[in-house]
C-alpha positions in Angstrom: 22.1 60.3 165.8 22.6 63.9 165.0 24.6 64.5 168.2 26.9 61.6 167.3 27.4 62.9 163.8 28.2 66.4 165.2 30.7 64.9 167.7 32.5 63.0 164.9 32.7 66.0 162.7 34.0 68.1 165.7 36.8 65.5 166.2 37.7 65.8 162.5 37.8 69.6 162.8 40.2 69.3 165.8 42.4 67.0 163.8 42.4 69.5 161.0 43.2 72.4 163.4 46.2 70.4 164.7 47.4 70.0 161.1 47.0 73.7 160.6 49.1 74.5 163.6 51.8 72.2 162.3 51.7 74.1 159.1 52.2 77.4 161.0 55.3 76.0 162.6 56.7 75.1 159.1 59.0 77.3 157.1 56.2 78.7 155.0 52.7 78.2 156.3 50.8 79.5 153.2 52.5 77.0 150.8 51.4 74.1 153.0 47.8 75.3 153.2 47.4 76.2 149.5 48.4 72.7 148.4 44.9 71.6 149.5 42.9 74.8 149.6 42.2 77.8 147.6 42.8 80.4 150.3 45.4 80.8 153.0 43.9 82.6 156.0 46.0 84.1 158.8 45.7 82.2 162.1 45.8 85.3 164.3 43.9 87.5 164.2 41.6 85.2 162.3 39.4 86.5 159.4 35.7 86.6 160.4 33.6 83.6 159.5 31.3 85.6 157.2 34.2 87.0 155.2 35.8 83.6 154.9 32.6 82.2 153.5 32.4 85.1 151.0 36.0 84.8 149.8 35.6 81.0 149.6 32.5 81.5 147.4 34.4 84.0 145.3 37.3 81.6 144.6 34.9 78.8 144.0 33.0 80.9 141.4 36.3 81.8 139.8 37.2 78.2 139.5 33.9 77.4 137.8 34.6 80.2 135.4 37.9 78.6 134.5 40.0 81.1 136.5 41.2 78.8 139.4 43.0 81.3 141.5 44.7 80.7 144.9 44.9 83.5 147.4 47.3 84.1 150.3 46.3 86.7 153.0 49.5 87.9 154.7 48.7 90.6 157.3 51.9 90.2 159.3 55.4 88.7 159.2 54.2 85.9 161.4 52.3 84.4 158.5 55.6 84.0 156.5 57.1 81.6 159.1 60.8 81.5 158.4 60.7 84.2 155.7 59.8 87.4 157.7 62.0 89.5 155.4 59.6 89.0 152.6 56.8 90.8 154.5 55.5 93.8 152.6 57.2 92.5 149.5 54.1 90.9 148.0 55.5 90.4 144.4 58.7 88.8 145.7 56.8 86.5 148.0 54.4 85.6 145.2 57.3 84.4 143.2 58.6 82.3 146.1 55.2 80.9 146.8 54.7 80.0 143.2 57.9 77.9 143.3 56.6 76.1 146.4 53.3 75.0 145.0 53.7 74.9 141.2 54.6 71.2 141.1 51.0 70.4 142.0 49.6 72.3 139.0 50.6 73.7 135.7 51.6 77.1 137.1 48.6 77.9 139.4 47.1 81.4 139.3 48.2 83.1 142.4 47.3 86.3 144.3 49.1 87.5 147.4 47.5 90.2 149.5 49.6 92.2 152.0 48.8 95.5 153.8 50.9 97.5 151.3 49.6 95.8 148.1 49.5 92.7 145.9 51.6 90.1 144.2 50.4 88.0 141.3 51.7 85.1 139.3 50.5 83.5 136.0 47.4 85.6 135.6 48.0 86.6 132.0 48.9 90.0 130.7 45.5 91.8 131.0 44.8 90.5 134.6 48.4 91.3 135.6 48.0 94.8 134.4 44.7 95.1 136.2 46.4 94.0 139.4 48.5 97.2 139.3 45.4 99.4 139.7 43.9 97.4 142.6 43.2 99.6 145.7 45.3 98.6 148.7 43.6 97.1 151.8 42.1 99.8 154.1 44.3 98.6 157.1 46.5 95.8 158.3 43.5 94.0 159.9 42.9 90.5 158.6 39.3 91.3 157.7 40.3 94.2 155.5 42.7 92.0 153.6 39.9 89.5 153.0 37.6 92.3 151.8 40.3 93.5 149.4 41.0 90.0 148.2 37.3 89.5 147.4 37.3 92.6 145.2 40.6 91.6 143.6 39.4 88.2 142.6 36.3 89.6 140.8 38.3 92.3 139.0 41.2 90.0 138.0 38.8 87.3 136.8 36.9 89.9 134.7 40.1 91.3 133.3 41.2 87.9 132.2 38.0 87.3 130.4 36.4 85.0 133.0 33.8 87.2 134.8 32.1 85.7 137.8 28.6 86.4 139.1 28.1 88.5 142.2 28.4 86.4 145.4 25.9 87.1 148.2 27.5 87.7 151.5 27.2 84.9 154.1 25.2 87.1 156.4 22.6 87.8 153.7 22.1 84.1 152.8 22.2 82.8 156.4 24.6 80.0 155.4 24.0 76.2 155.5 23.1 74.2 158.5 25.6 73.8 161.3 26.3 70.2 160.6 26.9 70.8 156.9 29.2 73.7 157.6 31.2 71.7 160.1 31.4 68.8 157.6 32.8 71.1 154.9 35.3 72.5 157.3 36.4 69.1 158.5 36.8 67.8 154.9 38.9 70.8 153.9 41.0 70.4 157.0 41.7 66.7 156.3 42.5 67.4 152.7 44.9 70.1 153.8 46.5 67.8 156.4 47.0 65.1 153.9 48.5 67.5 151.4 50.9 68.9 154.0 52.2 65.4 154.7 52.7 64.8 150.9 54.6 68.0 150.2 56.8 67.6 153.3 57.7 64.1 152.2 58.5 65.4 148.7 60.6 68.2 150.1 62.5 65.7 152.3 63.2 63.4 149.4 64.5 66.3 147.3 67.0 67.5 149.9 
């Protein structure tokens, strides 16, 4: 029974991965992913699993604190698809990304993390001012961008008046069972895949 469940979940994960690959081939990968998820992670090199769990927990805590922020990690021009000229222009890209996903929400809170700094949208005056003092990522490595994003989410939420509790690292908590982790990943992947199809249909009908 357990083996059958794991196999089913694994198939769902593969389907989600194929959708993610399709998103990467699209004009702007992050906009497709952020329609259904809170964080856009670069595909290569990937962010370590522990850091992904930590940042996911940070954004979930921010959402519960009424600070529902979306985060895009952009370590290279490859993650901008057809928009490589916006690399290392985080604020300009944040403005573009906002236009791509804002129809799903009333102006979603947005944080873009690039090796040279940050771009933000709709955070309010105090959090926007706080973003100016954020320390840049230590390097261009995907993991360092994820670490910087975790710190940024906490500081921006606090500056906006929505502090979030400290989130234990995934390595410290040990994580959930393998089956539950796979199920969560599969569900998120399928939601993302469905959202990608919806937004592409809307873009096609608007052109």
